[in-house]
matplotlib code that plots the C-alpha trace (Angstrom):
import matplotlib.pyplot as plt

x = [84.9, 83.4, 82.3, 82.4, 79.5, 79.6, 78.0, 77.5, 77.5, 73.7, 73.4, 76.1, 74.2, 71.0, 72.7, 74.4, 71.1, 69.4, 72.1, 72.9, 69.6, 69.6, 70.8, 72.7, 72.9, 75.5, 75.0, 76.3, 74.5, 75.6, 76.9, 76.5, 78.9, 81.7, 81.0, 84.0, 83.8, 87.4, 89.5, 89.2, 91.5, 94.9, 93.3, 90.7, 91.0, 90.1, 91.8, 91.1, 90.3, 92.6, 91.3, 91.1, 94.0, 94.8, 97.4, 100.9, 103.9, 106.3, 109.0, 106.7, 109.1, 106.9, 108.8, 107.6, 109.3, 108.1, 109.3, 110.5, 111.8, 112.4, 112.0, 111.5, 108.4, 106.6, 103.4, 100.5, 102.5, 100.9, 103.1, 102.6, 104.2, 104.4, 104.4, 106.0, 105.1, 107.2, 106.8, 103.0, 100.4, 98.4, 100.1, 97.4, 98.5, 96.9, 98.2, 98.6, 100.2, 100.9, 100.2, 98.6, 96.0, 96.2, 94.2, 94.9, 94.7, 96.0, 99.6, 100.2, 99.0, 98.5, 99.7, 99.1, 101.6, 100.3, 100.8, 103.2, 107.0, 108.2, 108.9, 106.1, 105.7, 103.6, 103.5, 102.4, 101.4, 101.1, 97.6, 99.1, 101.5, 100.3, 103.6, 105.4, 105.5, 107.6, 107.8, 108.4, 109.7, 108.8, 110.4, 107.8, 109.1, 106.4, 108.7, 110.5, 111.3, 108.6, 109.9, 107.6, 108.2, 106.2, 106.5, 107.1, 108.8, 108.5, 106.8, 106.5, 103.1, 100.4, 97.3, 94.6, 97.0, 96.2, 99.2, 99.2, 101.1, 101.9, 102.8, 105.6, 105.6, 108.4, 108.4, 104.7, 101.9, 99.7, 100.3, 97.6, 98.3, 96.4, 96.7, 96.7, 97.5, 98.4, 96.0, 94.5, 92.3, 93.0, 91.0, 91.3, 91.9, 94.0, 97.7, 97.3, 95.8, 95.4, 96.2, 95.0, 95.3, 93.6, 95.8, 99.5, 101.7, 103.8, 101.9, 102.7, 100.9, 101.8, 101.3, 101.3, 101.7, 98.8, 101.4, 103.6, 102.1, 105.6, 106.5, 105.6, 106.5, 105.9, 105.6, 106.3, 104.2, 105.0, 102.0, 102.9, 100.7, 100.4, 97.2, 97.2, 96.9, 95.1, 96.5, 99.9, 102.7, 103.6, 106.0, 103.0, 104.3, 102.8, 103.2, 106.0, 106.2, 109.8, 109.5, 112.9, 113.5, 115.0, 118.7, 120.8, 119.2, 121.2, 119.6, 121.0, 120.6, 123.9, 126.3, 128.9, 126.4, 125.6, 129.4, 129.5, 126.8, 128.5, 126.6, 128.3, 128.1, 124.6, 123.0, 119.6, 117.1, 119.3, 117.4, 118.9, 116.5, 117.3, 115.8, 114.7, 117.4, 119.4, 122.3, 124.8, 125.8, 126.2, 125.4, 126.7, 124.8, 126.6, 125.3, 122.0, 119.2, 116.9, 113.3, 112.0, 114.6, 115.5, 117.8, 115.8, 116.8, 113.9, 113.2, 111.4, 109.3, 109.4, 106.4, 105.0, 105.3, 108.3, 110.7, 114.5, 116.5, 119.5, 121.0, 123.5, 125.0, 128.6, 128.0, 130.6, 130.6, 131.9, 135.6, 136.5, 133.3, 134.1, 132.7, 135.6, 137.8, 138.4, 135.9, 134.3, 133.7, 130.0, 130.2, 129.2, 125.9, 123.9, 122.8, 122.1, 123.8, 122.9, 126.0, 128.4, 131.6, 134.4, 138.0, 137.5, 135.0, 132.0, 129.7, 130.5, 129.6, 126.4, 124.1, 122.6, 119.2, 116.2, 116.8, 114.1, 114.6, 111.6, 110.5, 113.3, 113.4, 116.4, 117.3, 120.1, 122.0, 122.4, 125.2, 124.9, 126.0, 129.3, 130.5, 134.0, 135.4, 136.8, 139.2, 140.8, 139.9, 138.7, 135.5, 133.7, 130.4, 127.9, 127.2, 124.2, 122.4, 122.8, 119.9, 118.8, 118.6, 120.5, 120.2, 123.1, 121.9, 119.9, 117.0, 113.8, 114.4, 111.7, 111.7, 108.7, 107.3, 110.2, 110.2, 112.6, 113.2, 115.7, 118.0, 119.3, 117.2, 114.5, 115.2, 117.4, 117.9, 120.2, 119.8, 122.6, 123.6, 125.9, 125.3, 122.2, 124.1, 124.2, 120.4, 117.9, 115.0, 111.7, 111.7, 108.8, 108.4, 105.5, 104.0, 106.7, 106.3, 108.5, 108.8, 111.1, 113.7, 115.5, 118.0, 116.9, 117.2, 118.4, 115.9, 118.1, 117.1, 113.6, 111.6, 112.1, 114.3, 113.7, 115.2, 114.3, 113.0, 109.8, 108.7, 105.7, 105.2, 102.1, 100.7, 103.1, 102.4, 104.4, 104.2, 105.7, 109.3, 111.9, 111.0, 112.5, 113.2, 112.2, 112.5, 109.6, 107.7, 108.3, 110.7, 111.1, 113.1, 111.7, 110.3, 107.1, 105.9, 102.8, 102.1, 99.0, 97.2, 99.5, 98.9, 100.8, 101.1, 102.1, 105.6, 107.0, 106.0, 104.1, 104.7, 107.7, 107.7, 110.4, 112.7, 115.3, 118.7, 121.3, 120.2, 119.1, 121.1, 118.8, 115.6, 116.2, 117.4, 119.0, 121.2, 124.8, 127.0, 130.7, 132.8, 133.5, 129.8, 128.7, 125.2, 124.7, 121.1, 119.6, 118.1, 114.6, 115.0, 115.7, 112.6, 110.6, 112.0, 111.0, 107.5, 107.0, 108.3, 105.2, 102.8, 102.7, 99.9, 98.9, 95.7, 94.0, 96.2, 95.0, 96.7, 96.4, 98.0, 98.6, 100.7, 104.4, 106.4, 108.1, 105.1, 101.9, 101.8, 100.7, 101.9, 105.1, 105.4, 107.9, 111.6, 114.1, 116.7, 116.7, 113.4, 114.7, 114.5, 111.0, 108.4, 105.8, 102.6, 100.1, 100.1, 97.0, 95.8, 92.6, 90.6, 92.6, 91.2, 92.7, 92.2, 93.9, 94.1, 96.0, 95.5, 94.4, 95.3, 98.9, 99.5, 98.5, 98.0, 97.2, 97.4, 99.5, 102.9, 104.6, 107.2, 109.6, 109.8, 113.4, 115.6, 114.7, 112.6, 114.9, 114.7, 113.2, 111.1, 108.0, 105.3, 103.1, 99.3, 97.6, 94.4, 92.4, 89.5, 87.3, 89.2, 87.6, 89.1, 88.1, 89.5, 89.5, 90.6, 89.2, 86.7, 87.4, 90.2, 93.6, 93.5, 94.6, 94.2, 97.4, 100.3, 101.5, 99.3, 100.9, 100.2, 97.8, 95.1, 92.1, 89.3, 87.0, 84.5, 86.0, 84.4, 85.7, 84.6, 82.1, 84.1, 87.2, 87.2, 85.2, 86.5, 87.3, 89.7, 91.7, 93.2, 94.5, 93.7, 90.2, 89.7, 91.2, 93.1, 96.9, 98.0, 101.8, 103.6, 107.2, 109.3, 107.6, 110.8, 110.3, 106.9, 105.3, 103.8, 100.5, 101.1, 100.3, 97.9, 94.9, 94.5, 95.2, 92.7, 89.9, 86.7, 85.6, 82.0, 82.6, 83.2, 80.9, 80.8, 79.4, 79.8, 79.9, 82.9, 82.1, 84.1, 85.1, 88.2, 89.9, 89.0, 88.3, 85.4, 82.2, 79.2, 75.7, 74.3, 77.7, 77.9, 80.9, 78.8, 78.4, 79.5, 82.8, 83.4, 84.9, 88.7, 90.3, 93.4, 96.1, 94.3, 91.5, 93.9, 94.6, 91.3, 91.7, 91.5, 92.7, 92.4, 94.6, 93.3, 95.0, 93.5, 94.7, 97.6, 97.4, 95.9, 92.6, 90.5, 88.3, 84.6, 83.5, 85.4, 82.3, 82.7, 84.9, 88.0, 90.5, 88.1, 84.9, 81.6, 81.2, 77.8, 76.6]
y = [133.6, 134.3, 131.3, 128.8, 126.9, 126.8, 123.8, 122.8, 119.2, 119.0, 120.2, 117.7, 114.9, 115.9, 116.3, 112.9, 111.2, 112.9, 111.9, 108.4, 107.3, 104.2, 101.9, 103.1, 100.0, 97.2, 96.2, 99.5, 100.1, 103.5, 103.9, 107.6, 107.4, 106.5, 109.3, 111.6, 115.1, 115.8, 118.0, 117.2, 114.5, 115.5, 115.4, 118.1, 121.4, 123.8, 126.4, 126.7, 130.2, 131.3, 131.9, 135.7, 137.0, 140.5, 142.5, 141.7, 143.9, 142.6, 142.0, 139.6, 136.7, 134.7, 132.7, 130.4, 127.9, 125.3, 121.9, 121.3, 124.7, 123.9, 121.1, 120.0, 118.2, 117.0, 118.8, 117.3, 116.2, 116.4, 117.5, 118.3, 121.3, 121.5, 124.6, 125.2, 128.3, 129.1, 131.8, 131.7, 129.1, 129.7, 127.6, 128.2, 129.5, 130.6, 129.1, 130.8, 130.0, 131.8, 128.7, 125.3, 124.4, 124.1, 122.6, 122.5, 120.3, 120.4, 121.6, 121.1, 122.0, 119.8, 121.4, 120.2, 121.4, 123.3, 122.0, 124.6, 124.6, 127.4, 128.4, 128.6, 129.4, 128.2, 130.5, 129.9, 133.1, 133.0, 133.7, 135.0, 137.3, 138.1, 139.8, 136.5, 134.0, 131.3, 130.2, 127.0, 127.3, 124.6, 124.2, 122.5, 120.3, 119.7, 118.3, 115.4, 112.4, 109.8, 106.2, 103.2, 99.5, 96.4, 93.7, 91.1, 91.7, 88.1, 84.9, 81.3, 80.1, 77.4, 77.6, 79.5, 80.5, 84.1, 86.3, 89.7, 92.5, 95.7, 99.0, 101.0, 104.8, 107.2, 110.9, 111.8, 111.9, 110.7, 107.0, 105.7, 103.6, 102.3, 98.5, 96.5, 92.8, 90.9, 88.2, 86.4, 88.2, 91.2, 92.0, 95.4, 99.0, 100.4, 100.0, 96.2, 93.9, 90.1, 88.2, 84.7, 82.8, 79.4, 78.9, 78.1, 80.8, 83.9, 87.0, 90.6, 93.0, 96.7, 99.6, 103.1, 106.0, 108.6, 111.1, 110.7, 108.7, 108.1, 105.9, 102.2, 99.0, 95.4, 92.1, 88.9, 85.9, 82.4, 80.2, 76.5, 73.5, 72.4, 73.1, 75.3, 72.9, 75.4, 74.0, 74.2, 71.7, 69.2, 71.9, 74.3, 76.5, 78.0, 75.5, 76.3, 75.4, 74.7, 74.6, 75.6, 79.0, 80.0, 79.8, 76.9, 74.4, 72.8, 69.8, 69.0, 65.6, 65.3, 67.7, 67.1, 68.4, 71.3, 72.1, 72.1, 74.9, 78.2, 80.0, 83.4, 83.7, 82.4, 84.4, 85.5, 82.7, 80.1, 77.7, 75.6, 72.8, 71.2, 67.7, 66.0, 65.3, 67.1, 69.3, 70.7, 73.7, 77.4, 79.3, 82.8, 84.5, 87.5, 87.9, 89.1, 88.0, 90.3, 91.3, 89.0, 86.3, 86.1, 83.6, 81.0, 78.7, 76.3, 73.1, 70.1, 68.3, 64.5, 62.2, 63.1, 66.8, 67.4, 70.1, 69.6, 70.7, 73.1, 72.3, 74.6, 71.8, 71.2, 73.1, 73.9, 76.5, 76.3, 76.9, 80.4, 82.1, 85.7, 86.0, 88.2, 87.6, 89.0, 91.5, 91.7, 88.0, 87.4, 83.6, 83.3, 85.0, 82.9, 79.8, 81.6, 85.0, 87.5, 89.7, 91.1, 92.1, 94.2, 94.0, 96.3, 96.3, 97.8, 96.2, 96.1, 98.7, 96.9, 94.7, 91.3, 91.7, 89.6, 86.6, 84.2, 81.7, 79.3, 75.9, 75.0, 74.1, 76.0, 75.2, 75.0, 78.3, 79.2, 79.7, 76.1, 74.7, 75.1, 75.6, 75.4, 78.9, 79.4, 82.1, 80.1, 76.5, 76.2, 74.7, 77.8, 78.5, 80.7, 84.2, 84.4, 86.5, 84.0, 83.7, 81.0, 83.7, 87.0, 89.7, 92.1, 94.2, 93.5, 94.5, 92.5, 89.8, 87.2, 84.7, 82.4, 79.2, 78.3, 76.8, 78.8, 77.4, 77.0, 79.8, 82.9, 85.3, 83.6, 86.0, 89.0, 91.8, 94.8, 98.2, 100.8, 104.3, 105.2, 104.4, 102.6, 99.3, 99.3, 99.2, 96.4, 97.4, 95.7, 92.8, 90.2, 87.8, 85.4, 82.1, 81.1, 79.0, 80.8, 79.3, 78.5, 81.2, 83.5, 83.4, 82.7, 85.8, 88.0, 90.5, 91.5, 88.6, 88.1, 85.7, 88.2, 91.4, 93.3, 96.5, 97.5, 100.3, 98.7, 95.8, 93.4, 90.7, 88.5, 85.1, 83.9, 81.8, 83.1, 80.4, 80.5, 81.8, 79.8, 79.2, 81.9, 84.2, 87.8, 89.2, 90.0, 88.2, 90.7, 93.6, 96.1, 99.2, 99.9, 102.6, 101.9, 98.7, 96.5, 93.8, 91.8, 88.5, 86.8, 84.7, 85.7, 84.0, 85.9, 87.3, 90.1, 92.4, 90.9, 93.8, 96.0, 98.6, 101.0, 103.7, 103.5, 102.7, 101.8, 104.1, 107.4, 109.4, 108.1, 109.1, 112.2, 115.3, 116.6, 113.5, 113.7, 110.6, 110.1, 111.0, 107.4, 106.8, 109.7, 109.4, 109.0, 110.2, 113.6, 115.8, 115.3, 111.6, 111.8, 114.0, 111.4, 108.6, 110.7, 111.2, 107.4, 106.9, 108.6, 105.7, 102.1, 99.6, 96.6, 94.9, 91.5, 89.8, 87.2, 87.8, 85.3, 87.1, 84.3, 86.7, 86.3, 86.4, 89.5, 91.5, 91.6, 94.6, 94.0, 97.1, 99.0, 101.8, 104.5, 104.6, 102.6, 105.4, 109.1, 110.8, 112.7, 109.4, 108.5, 107.6, 110.3, 110.1, 107.4, 103.7, 102.4, 99.1, 97.8, 94.7, 92.6, 89.9, 89.8, 87.1, 88.3, 85.3, 87.0, 86.3, 89.6, 88.6, 88.5, 90.6, 93.9, 93.8, 96.4, 97.5, 100.6, 101.4, 104.4, 104.7, 104.9, 108.6, 108.6, 111.7, 115.3, 116.6, 117.2, 119.9, 117.3, 115.3, 113.6, 111.5, 109.0, 108.4, 105.0, 104.9, 101.7, 100.7, 97.7, 95.4, 92.7, 92.2, 89.4, 89.5, 86.6, 86.5, 88.1, 91.0, 93.9, 93.3, 94.8, 95.9, 99.2, 100.9, 102.9, 102.4, 106.0, 109.0, 110.7, 107.7, 109.1, 106.6, 107.3, 104.8, 104.4, 101.5, 98.6, 95.7, 94.7, 92.6, 94.6, 94.5, 95.9, 98.8, 101.7, 104.2, 106.7, 109.1, 109.5, 106.1, 103.3, 99.6, 98.7, 101.8, 100.6, 103.9, 104.0, 106.7, 106.2, 109.5, 110.4, 113.4, 116.6, 117.3, 114.1, 114.9, 117.9, 120.5, 119.3, 115.8, 114.1, 116.5, 114.6, 111.3, 111.1, 108.3, 109.6, 107.9, 105.6, 106.3, 104.5, 101.2, 98.2, 95.8, 92.4, 89.6, 86.6, 85.8, 87.1, 84.7, 81.0, 80.6, 78.3, 79.8, 83.4, 83.5, 85.3, 83.1, 83.8, 86.8, 87.9, 91.5, 91.8, 91.5, 94.4, 97.0, 98.2, 101.9, 103.5, 103.5, 106.9, 108.6, 106.4, 103.2, 103.8, 102.9, 99.5, 97.7, 94.0, 91.8, 88.5, 86.7, 84.1, 80.7, 79.3, 76.0, 75.6, 78.0, 79.8, 83.0, 83.1, 85.8, 87.7, 87.8, 90.9, 93.9, 95.2, 92.7, 93.6, 91.6, 89.7, 87.0, 87.6, 85.7, 83.1, 81.7, 78.6]
z = [116.9, 113.5, 111.5, 114.3, 115.7, 119.5, 121.0, 124.6, 125.9, 126.0, 122.4, 121.3, 123.0, 121.2, 117.8, 118.2, 119.0, 116.0, 113.6, 114.8, 116.3, 118.4, 115.6, 112.5, 110.4, 109.8, 113.5, 114.8, 118.1, 119.1, 122.7, 123.3, 126.2, 123.7, 121.3, 121.4, 119.8, 119.2, 117.1, 113.4, 112.0, 110.6, 107.1, 107.9, 106.1, 109.0, 111.1, 114.8, 116.2, 119.0, 122.5, 123.1, 125.1, 126.4, 124.4, 125.6, 124.8, 122.1, 124.7, 126.5, 126.4, 124.1, 121.4, 118.6, 116.4, 113.8, 112.8, 110.2, 109.1, 105.4, 102.9, 99.3, 98.2, 95.1, 93.9, 95.7, 98.6, 102.1, 105.0, 108.6, 110.4, 114.1, 116.2, 119.6, 121.7, 124.7, 127.3, 127.6, 128.8, 125.6, 122.9, 120.2, 116.8, 113.6, 110.4, 107.0, 103.6, 100.4, 98.3, 98.5, 101.0, 104.8, 107.6, 111.3, 114.4, 117.9, 117.7, 114.0, 110.5, 107.5, 104.2, 100.7, 98.1, 95.0, 91.5, 90.4, 91.1, 93.3, 96.9, 99.4, 103.0, 105.9, 108.9, 112.5, 114.4, 118.2, 119.5, 122.8, 121.1, 117.5, 116.7, 117.1, 114.3, 112.7, 109.1, 107.2, 103.7, 101.1, 97.7, 95.4, 92.5, 89.8, 87.2, 88.9, 86.7, 86.9, 87.2, 86.8, 87.4, 88.0, 90.8, 89.5, 86.2, 85.3, 86.4, 85.1, 86.3, 85.9, 83.7, 85.6, 88.4, 89.7, 89.4, 91.3, 89.6, 91.5, 89.9, 91.6, 90.9, 91.9, 91.3, 91.4, 93.9, 91.0, 91.4, 89.1, 86.0, 83.0, 82.5, 79.2, 78.5, 75.4, 76.3, 79.3, 81.8, 84.0, 87.1, 88.9, 87.8, 90.6, 91.3, 91.8, 89.2, 89.0, 85.8, 84.8, 81.6, 80.7, 77.6, 77.5, 76.1, 76.8, 77.8, 78.7, 81.1, 80.7, 83.1, 81.7, 84.1, 84.4, 85.6, 82.5, 79.6, 78.2, 81.1, 81.0, 82.7, 81.5, 83.2, 81.2, 82.2, 80.9, 81.3, 81.1, 80.2, 83.8, 85.8, 88.9, 91.9, 94.1, 97.4, 99.1, 98.7, 101.4, 102.8, 103.1, 100.4, 97.2, 94.3, 91.8, 88.1, 87.4, 83.6, 82.1, 80.6, 77.3, 78.3, 79.6, 81.9, 84.7, 86.3, 89.7, 91.4, 93.3, 95.1, 92.4, 89.8, 92.1, 92.2, 88.4, 88.1, 87.1, 89.9, 89.7, 85.9, 85.1, 82.3, 81.0, 80.7, 82.6, 84.9, 87.7, 88.5, 91.8, 92.1, 95.3, 97.9, 100.6, 99.6, 102.1, 100.0, 99.9, 96.7, 95.5, 92.7, 91.2, 87.7, 86.1, 84.0, 82.1, 82.9, 80.1, 80.7, 84.4, 86.2, 88.0, 90.8, 91.4, 93.2, 91.9, 94.5, 95.0, 94.4, 97.8, 97.2, 99.4, 98.3, 97.8, 100.8, 101.1, 104.6, 106.3, 108.5, 107.3, 104.1, 101.5, 98.7, 95.1, 94.9, 93.6, 94.8, 95.8, 99.3, 100.4, 103.5, 106.9, 108.2, 104.8, 104.4, 103.6, 103.7, 107.4, 106.8, 104.4, 102.4, 99.1, 98.7, 96.0, 95.9, 93.2, 95.1, 93.6, 94.7, 97.6, 100.5, 98.7, 96.3, 92.6, 90.0, 89.2, 91.3, 90.3, 88.7, 87.7, 89.9, 91.1, 93.9, 94.4, 95.5, 98.0, 101.7, 103.2, 106.8, 109.3, 108.6, 112.2, 114.8, 116.0, 112.6, 110.7, 107.1, 105.5, 104.9, 101.4, 102.6, 105.4, 104.7, 108.3, 109.6, 111.1, 112.8, 111.1, 112.3, 114.6, 112.0, 109.1, 106.8, 104.3, 101.6, 101.9, 99.3, 99.8, 96.9, 93.8, 91.5, 90.6, 93.1, 93.8, 96.7, 96.1, 97.4, 99.8, 103.3, 105.5, 108.9, 111.8, 110.6, 112.4, 110.4, 108.4, 105.4, 105.1, 102.6, 102.7, 101.0, 101.6, 100.7, 97.8, 94.2, 92.9, 92.9, 96.7, 97.0, 96.8, 94.6, 93.6, 96.0, 96.0, 98.9, 98.0, 99.0, 101.5, 104.7, 107.3, 110.8, 113.7, 112.9, 115.3, 118.1, 121.7, 124.0, 121.1, 119.8, 116.8, 114.6, 113.0, 110.9, 108.1, 108.1, 104.8, 103.5, 99.9, 97.7, 96.4, 98.6, 98.2, 100.9, 100.0, 100.3, 103.0, 106.1, 109.0, 111.7, 115.2, 115.5, 117.3, 121.0, 123.2, 120.3, 121.2, 117.7, 115.3, 112.6, 109.8, 110.3, 107.4, 106.8, 103.4, 101.1, 99.3, 100.9, 100.4, 103.0, 102.1, 102.0, 104.5, 107.6, 110.8, 114.1, 117.2, 118.1, 120.2, 117.3, 114.4, 112.0, 112.8, 110.1, 111.2, 109.8, 107.1, 108.7, 106.1, 103.2, 104.7, 102.2, 99.4, 101.3, 103.4, 101.6, 104.8, 105.4, 104.3, 103.5, 103.7, 100.6, 100.1, 99.5, 97.4, 96.2, 92.5, 92.7, 91.7, 94.4, 92.9, 93.0, 96.7, 97.2, 95.3, 97.6, 100.6, 99.2, 98.8, 102.4, 103.7, 102.8, 103.9, 103.1, 105.2, 104.1, 103.6, 106.3, 108.9, 112.2, 115.0, 117.9, 120.5, 122.6, 123.6, 126.7, 125.2, 124.2, 122.2, 120.0, 116.4, 114.6, 115.4, 112.9, 113.8, 114.7, 116.7, 116.4, 115.8, 115.2, 112.2, 110.2, 111.3, 108.6, 108.7, 106.6, 106.9, 107.8, 106.0, 107.7, 106.3, 105.6, 108.1, 110.3, 113.8, 116.4, 119.5, 121.9, 124.7, 128.4, 129.8, 133.3, 132.3, 129.2, 127.7, 124.0, 121.4, 117.8, 117.3, 118.8, 117.3, 120.2, 121.8, 121.0, 122.1, 122.3, 121.6, 118.7, 115.8, 113.1, 110.7, 113.0, 111.6, 113.3, 111.5, 111.6, 111.5, 109.6, 110.4, 108.2, 107.6, 110.0, 112.0, 115.5, 117.9, 121.4, 123.9, 127.5, 130.6, 130.6, 130.6, 128.2, 128.6, 124.9, 123.5, 120.1, 120.9, 123.2, 123.7, 124.3, 121.3, 118.9, 116.3, 115.3, 113.0, 113.2, 110.2, 110.2, 112.1, 114.0, 117.5, 120.4, 122.5, 125.7, 124.2, 126.7, 128.1, 125.6, 128.4, 126.7, 130.0, 129.1, 131.1, 131.8, 130.7, 128.6, 125.3, 125.2, 125.8, 128.3, 128.4, 128.2, 127.3, 127.8, 126.6, 124.6, 122.5, 120.9, 119.3, 121.7, 122.9, 121.4, 124.7, 126.4, 125.0, 123.3, 119.6, 119.0, 116.8, 115.6, 118.4, 117.4, 114.1, 115.8, 115.2, 118.1, 119.1, 121.6, 119.3, 117.1, 113.6, 111.5, 111.5, 113.7, 111.2, 107.8, 109.0, 106.6, 107.9, 108.5, 107.1, 109.0, 110.3, 111.3, 109.0, 105.8, 103.5, 106.1, 104.6, 104.4, 101.3, 101.5, 101.7, 100.4, 98.8, 100.1, 97.7, 94.8, 96.4, 97.2, 98.3, 95.2, 96.8, 100.1, 101.8, 103.0, 106.1, 105.2, 101.6, 102.3, 99.0, 97.8, 95.8, 94.3, 96.7, 95.7, 97.6, 99.0, 100.9, 103.8, 106.7, 107.4, 105.3, 103.9, 102.1, 102.6, 99.8, 100.5, 102.2]

ax = plt.figure().add_subplot(projection="3d")
ax.plot(x, y, z, "-o")
ax.set_aspect("equal")
plt.show()
């Protein structure tokens, strides 16, 4: 027991009182009954001492295994290794490594890879039978190719309009960049910056990688002579400046003029400006712009601010468009399709790149409406999963300032295995009004269903889905995703951030693909993708959880299918404002659901951790609330400073209704050993509480004297590189600069 401090319950009580006192600032009144002295968080760098056991012969029947057994990682990667001891009631182990650093928690160790390439081992030794051990072997890659890009690569904007630029790094755990601009103003020093310019002109903003100074990425910004309106359009969307680009301009005022546009062969700098009116058309985009000269499809609002409409009812497509035929026909699935098809079933050798779709109302692409099929000439119903915009594959795609409503899926993007041209990369969804999408009684369609490598979803207003639709608001199967500054109404799951499904061969080194879809990606690129898969960022969002007849969980963040594809690592959720208006007499509601933990633990299983910081959570309904931080006992949740309604629960770690702690268990073979022996919710003592709503229920801004003011804790880990720079207004329905990141929640106090 050398080096450990032993402390009884009385001593713990006295120490807690001396440290915390009766009141510890920022409105935190410490309820000593809720202090929980648990094992360190998964990020702690400690090793537990085993309980002493009598010597047992080597043929004692004790066995030990670890998951995973091998893997490749980048230098600086953080991985968790899980032990499983069978044949003895004492499942404790000691951990050791020949390189890097290691810490331990109940049933698993957290290992940080060293900076030097090589092969390293992590070993778990049974406390019950010290002669029994199991070893995990890591191959560390310190020289992976660093790849850098910006989202967006291009934007045409108003004078004084704030433009958010996100750097995307692959191939290094050092994700920082240095920023420079040719003019205008930059705000921020992390991975996200905000650009504004008061003077008309063309500007560039460049990111330079700190991991590899030879790697840069540039965003081109065309600032027009028009002033930023600062409020949404009549369609509740972000305003769009449809000033023409440097290529050919096509002005569309009739369906005949729309048919004359060479949609599949548009080139760099071309702009299609769709004027007010309703057009019953489908559009296929197969060509590419450049980063500096993208292809733009943009709508021009009428005098009242209403956007032009693309309506799926009785729609037709341009003759000669290559949608395919038979089972491979893509025409039943969309209003606007981004797809470059070859003569066979698969996508072409290159994908469409640098395309911007903005300023349109797109509606009616659902199974109740029909279109004329080019391959058969027949009037045909759309597929139930039809979407107003479908990206089958593509790079640098922006969907901005559109109203998307009454479609099967509200928005859909695909990203598949095989060559790079089958993926969707660098996708920006910004400033859209998305509502009334979905299929009644069908949980497979959603308001947005997004698969991409590099995804930013920001400044959108997600209103109610279609009545009776049990799907989610935003479902993603993406790698390196940033969901920020949005407004979400309730759905069965508001944020459904689950595992990669259609491109596992590009993410998981152990996944094979058919010979017909051989991956044209180096082994280190796949390791780099898997590293990026370990971090997800959700911040600055306003969430009004009005409940649903199908469920009321806000974050779903693990897998729908096999556990071997689960996202491990950390879901960082911070500076969000949540108003959960759920009737506790009828519904349970909660934050984190990492289930369903289906099937047996696989050789490459991973389980994520949610880290919640600086959120403001207001709960209505009966008291005590049927609110939970976690759904399953094995859901790992770390609570930094967060504000929550005072009657959220008793905090009894046994769990159950009224405690705020989920106690649902699953088969022992579906989680790591010890994963559901005790709650995995850590940090209840960090909570700030109160009985009065701490923000305005319409603006979500804190009032003077609010307990949310100046109480934010420092962000940790990767989240520290992404502090909130903007905030969304549900009143003006646009994003604006955030004045103070020290206030809790999604909106900062701005004075009287």
